[in-house]
N, C-alpha and C positions, 0 to 999 in steps of 0.2 A: 452457548449453545443449545438450550433447554429441547429441544423438539429435536428427534433423530430427521425428521422425515424432512427437516427446514435442511437448508447448506446458504454458502454463503454464498453471495452474488457478486461478480464483478462490480465495479463501484464501490462498493460497500466499505466502509469504515469501521474497524474491532482496535480495541487492544489487542496488542500481542506478549507472552513474553520473552526477554531478553532473547535477541539475534546471537546466541553467541558465536555462531561460526563466523559472523560477520564482526565478531570484536565486542559487539556493543552488550553493555552490563545492565541495562534498565530498558523496562517497559516500556511500546512507543506505539503507539499509534500505526495502521498500518492498512493500503488502499488493494482490496484484491483487485487484480489485474488479469486472472486468469479467466476464460469464457465458464459461463455457467454450465455447459454440458458436459467438460471436466470436472467442475466444483462437485456437483452430483455424485459423479461416479466414483473418485478418487478419494481419500483418505487426507490430502494434501489441499492448497491451496497455493498462487505463485501471487506472492504479495509484495507491495514498495512501500519501506519504511518511513515517516514521516521528521522529520527534524525541526524545532523552533529556532533555529540557528541558521538565520536568511541571509546571510555571508556566504552561507556555504553553496548559495545559488548564483554569485553574482558572475564568475568568470567559468561554471564549470556549464557546458550544456549538456551534460546529462541529468542536470537537473531542475525543477521546475516550482514556483510558488503554485500552491494552492491558498485561496483566501479564507480567512474564518470565516465559521458557520457551513460553511463546505461539509460535507458529512459528518459534521458534530463536529468537526476542529473546532478548539476555543482562540484558536490563536493562527496570524498567518503561517502558514509550515511551506516546508522545503520538502518534495518530492522527494529521496533519492534513489533515481531508476537507475543507478548503477549500483545499488545494492539490492537489486530486485534479488526475493529468494523463492525456496519453497520450503513454508512450514506445516505440519499435521495443522488437522482443523482444529485442534483439543487445544492448540498454543494460544486461542483466537479465544483469549477470556473473557472479555466485555463485549457484549456490543449484537448488532451493528448501531453504531449510534445515527446511520446517516449515510447517504451515497452524495457522493462528488460527481459534480456537474457531465454531461457528455462532453462537453469542450476540453474541461481540466482531464478528462479520461484522453483526449487524442492530443493534447500535451505531452502527457507520462507517456503513451505509446511512442510517440517522437522522439521522448527522452529515451527512451530502450534501446528504439534502434541506434541513435548516437552511442549509445553505451555499448553495443554489440556490433558499430562497425559498420552498419544498413543506413546509408543516408538516401 
């Protein structure tokens, strides 16, 4: 993020440093899920990481598939909504690569609700 007047927007996809608090050891694409007013005024954003292992979505209602091409994703990817986390903006190393569709964001928001017990 080169321009300090810019900030990550909801639905944008970035490459993020390893999310060590969730036990991750590699950089992953993440989608920003926090609202823009928060993103503009906070030093952090809420993100959902992606995985290319599609089997992770088969029986887990808190995970949903986002199609290749959306948000610059190179392959079909699983949004791991049960691993939503807060990250400092400086951990967003590259991007934005693009934005996911409003429909995909709605599916992710529903999966987050399942993950936290709001049905």
